N, C-alpha and C positions, 0 to 999 in steps of 0.2 A: 430362808434361814435367818434367824434373828438372834442378836446378842443384847445383853444389857437388862435393865430393870423393866418391869411390865409397863410403867408409865412412860418410859423413854426408850423403846426398843430400837436397836440399830439393825436395819435390814441389809444383809450382805448379799444374799441371793434371793431373787424374786421370781417365784412361779416357774422354776425350771422343769422341763419335762422332755426327756430324751431316752432313746434306747441304743444300746451298743450290742453288737453281736460277736460271737466267738470268732477270733481271728482279725477283728477290726484293728486298725491303727487310727488313733484319735489324737488330735492336737487341741489343747485348750490355750487360747491366746487372749490377750487383752491388756489394757494399761494397768499400772500398779493400782491396787485398791479396787479392782473390778470384781474380785471374788474368786480368782483362779485357785489360790492356795486353799481357801475354804472348801471349794468344790472337790479338790483332790483329797483333803482330809475327810470329807464326807464319804467319798468313794472308798477310802481306806478304812472306813469305820472307826476313825480316830475321833470323829465328831458325830453327833446324832442330829438329824434335822429337827428343827422346831415344829415343822409340819410336813406332811407327806411322808414318803418312805423311799428307801433304796433296796432293790431286790437283785440278788445275784443267784442265777440258776434256781429260781423260784423260792429262794430263801430270803425273807424280809429281815434285814440286818437289825432293825429296831426291836425284833422279838427276842434277840439273843442277850444273855447276861454278859457282864464284863469279861468273865472267864471264857465263856463260849465265843465271844467276839475275838479274844486273843487267839484261841485255837483256830477259829475260822480264818483269821488273817494269816496265821502260820501255815495253814494247809492250802490256802487258795490264792494268796497274794504275794507279790514280790515288789518291794519298794526301792527305788533308786533315788537317793537324795543328792541335792546339789553339793552339799558339804561332805559327802562321802559317808560320814558317821561310822568309820571303821574303829575298832577297839585297838588302841595303841599297844596294849600289852599282849596282843595275839598276832601270830604270824598271818601272812596272806592266806595260807591254807586253813588255819583255824577260823579266821574271819569268814571265809567262804563256806566253811562247814557249819557255821553257827545255826542256821535254821534246821538243818538235819540233826544236829546234836540236841537241840531243844526238843525236837519231835521224837528223840530216842532211837534214831536209825543207827544200827551197828556199823553200817557201811558209809558213815558220814565222810570220813577222810578220803577214801578212794573216790567217791563221787565228787567231792570238792576238788580233788586234784585233777580229775578229768575235766571239770568245768573250768578250772584255771587254765588248763592247757588249751581249751577251746577259745579262750579270750587272749591267747598268746602269752600267758604268764607261767608256763610250765617250769621255766627256769628261775622263777621268783617265789616259789611256794614257801620257802623258809624265811623270807624277808619280812620285816615289820613295816607298818605304814610309813614311819618316818624315814625309811630307807627307799621308799618308792616315790616316783614322780607323781604329779597330780593326775596325769592320764592313766598311770598304772593303778593308782588308788581307785579311780573311778571304774576301771576294769575289774578290780577286785570286788567293788560294790555291786557291779552288774552280775558277776559270778555268784555272789551271795544272794542276790535277788532272784536268780533263775535256777539255782542249784536244786531246788525242790520241785521244779516243774510247775510253777503256779499257773492258774487259769487267767489271772489278771495281773498285768505288770504296770505299775504306776511310777512314772519318772518325773521328778520335780526339777526342772532346769538342769537336765543331766549334763549339758555342755557349758553351763553358765560360768564355771570357775576355770575353764580351760581355754588355751589359745586356739586360734581358728583351725590350724591344721590338726591339733590333737582332738579338738571338738568334733571335727568331721570324722576322724578315725573312730572315736567312741560312738558317734551316731551311726556310722556304717555297721559297727559291731552290734549295736542294739537292734537294728532292723534285721540284720542277718540272723541273729539268735531268735528274734521273734518269728521270722519266717520258718525256722526249724521247729519251733514249739507250737505255733498256731494259737498261742494265747492271745488275749486282747491286750493291746498296748495303748496306754493313755499317757501323753506327754504334756506337761505344763511348760511352756517356753515363751520367751520373747523373740526367739530367732525364727523369722518367717521362712528362712530356707529350710530349717528343720521341720516346721509345721507343714510346708508344702509336700513333704514326703509322706504325709499321713493320708489315709483314705478319707477321713472326715475331719472337719474343722469346727470346733465350738468356740465362737468368739463371744467373750463376755464384755459388757460395758455397763457399769453401774449396777451390777448384779443381774442384768438381763441377758438372756441368750439371743444374740442378734443374727448369727449365721450358724447354719448347721451342716452345710456341705462345702466341700473343698474344690468343686469343679471349676469355679471361676478363677481359682488361683493356680490351677495346674495348666499353665500356658507357657 
């Protein structure tokens, strides 16, 4: 993956080649500037690779138009951001229902309410983001990411803005919900304790993939 002008390209990711399977849990770790966020953006189809391709269920993402990519993300992916990215003017219920509303599901609110109950926020459905703690906001964000039952869950530093105890609770919740859904879970994190909970570890250094398995870490 390269950015910049043709005469001075900046190579961010260099010749990455890997496969993930349905139900996998994958951690992407590495120092700042190693390409973790770029890799996550590529997996989310928010960026297109300058060479090579990304394929999900035999669908090459580079062959889709901008509108088709948006629909594909909506139907197949759930993204959990470090900074939550909730809409302040919407209640927790409305935030969680957003992917279903966009897709035109008539049962968006009942499904979102059930999802909020599953993350322990059934009593907070009518509260707005500014009325929720950081951990509660992240749980709303997780509910929003999983409410439409995506096949691929992408989490960018999901515990990065939380204290240790709240972060562990959110991590436990994310893995519990993943186990129920059997989607593929990909987590970008600096937290090796969180990374060790994943089946696979992708370690990036200067844009190169230097580790692919987590066996040595699970001790």
